[in-house]
N, C-alpha and C positions, 0 to 999 in steps of 0.2 A: 504494500500500500504506500503510495507516495505521500509526502508531507501535507500537501493541500487536502488530499482526501482524508487523512487523519484529522486535520483541523476541522474539516467540515462534518466529520462523522462523530467525533468525540462529544459527548454530552454528559451531564450529571445524571447518573442512573439512580432512580429512587424506587425501583421495583426489581428485586432480585429473585432468581429461582433458587430457593433454599435447598432444594433437593439435588442440585447440580454442583458438585464440588469442582474447584479449580485444580487442573492438573499441575503436578509438581514442575513439569517441564516449562509450562507457561509462567508460573510464578518465578522460577529461576531466571527465565528470559527477561522478565520485567525487572527483577532485582539487579540483574547485570546491567541493564540500561540505566537504572538508578545509580549504580556504582560509577558509571561513566559521566554523570551529569557534572557540569562545571560548578566550581565554587571559588570563593575568594581565596587566593593563595593555595588553591587545591586542598584546602583544609577540611572540607566536608564536616562542618561542625554540627552534625546531627547523627541520630541513630534511628534505624528502622527496626521496629519490633513487629514480627508477623504473628498475628493472633488468630487462632482457629479454635473450634470447639468451645469449651467452657470459657476460656479466656476471651474469645471473640464475643460470646454472649454477655460476659461481664463488662467488657469495654463498650459494647453496644448500649447497655444500660447507662453507662457514664457519659454518653453523648445525647441522651434523650431527655434531659432536664426540661421542664415546662412544656412537655409534649413535642419537642423537636425531634427530628431524625428518626422517627419510628421505623422507617424502612431498614435501618442499620441492622436490626435483629435478623433480617433475612439474608444479609451478605455473609457468605461462608468465610471470608477473610477480612480482617480489619488490620490495616497497616498503621501503626502508631509511630508518629514522627516526634522525637524528643531532641532537645538541645544537648549538645556536647560543647566543651570549651573550644574557643578559637585556637588556631595555631598562633604562635607569637606575632608573626608579621601581620596577620589579619586583625589580631587584637589591637595592635598598635595603630593600624589604619582606621579601625572602627572608632577608637578613642580620639585620634587626631581629627578625624573628619565628622564625628558625631553621626555616623551612619551604622545602622544595624545590619551588618552583612549577613548574619545568620538568617534573618528573615528573608533576605533576598535569595540566599542559597537554598533555603527550604522551599521557596516558591519555584525556583528552577527545578529542584528535585521533584516537586509535585507535578510540574508540567511533563517532565520526562516519564514519570510513573504512569500518569493518566494516558499519555499518548502511546506508550509501550503496551499498556493494557488494551487499548483500543485496537492496536495492531494485532493483538492476540485474540480478538473477538470478545473481549471482556468489558464490563462496565465498571465505572468508578464514580465516586462522589467525594469531594474534598470537604471535610467537616471541621469547622472552627468552633462550633458550639460544643463545649466539652468540659468535663470536670478533671482538670489536670492532676489534682492530688489523688483522686480515686484511681485514675488510669496509671499513675506512677506506682501506686501500691499494687494494683493488679499485675503490672508488668515488671515490678521490682526495678524501677528506673531511678537514676539519680537526677537526671536533667528534666526540666519542665517539658510537659507535652504541649506541643504547639499546634498539631493537627492530627486528624485521623482520616485515612482514606479507605473507604469501603471498596471491596473488590469482589466481583463475582460475575456470573452470567446474568444478563438482564432477563426478566420474565418474558416468555413468549408473547409477542404482540406489543412489546414496548417499542413504540415507533419513534423514529428520528423526528425530533421537534424542529420547527423553524427556529433559526438562530435570530434572536432579537438583540441587536447590537447598535451602538451609536454609529452614525455615518462617519466615514473616514475624515471628513472635513472638521468634525467636532473633536476628533482625537489627535489630529496631526496638524502641525504648523511648520513652516519653513522659514529660516532666516539666512541671510547671506552677509 
């Protein structure tokens, strides 16, 4: 699948087929692409925890506060993305410039994961509504949890939705 097709096809999946597990080969392919994603000073200041079974069910509960993300319970895999320390050069740059490079790096990671999953015929949804402390406890993590990505096969009949985005002129300007 070419990049344009991936970008046009990827969407947030909110209806998973809970009876259809993700094959290990597909998960490994996605994680290999995640490993290749660029980061500040190649520091990769994050950790990916793959949750299945009871761990996935418990993490799903921790992203469902106030009735949000109920579909997460049907995703067979939840990928928990937590912070790790910066490498020294990225830490210096972040402090000197006042820029949170970890958040940027995790955004790039999420893009790679979601597009790689789409290439494998899987659906994803990036979740930021979560209880970091509960998930840290479930996954025995030191770093704060910044996002969870649901992963699985979309339910049959989950149609590709029309992409509603701003016009290019609203997003882009040019200066000389």
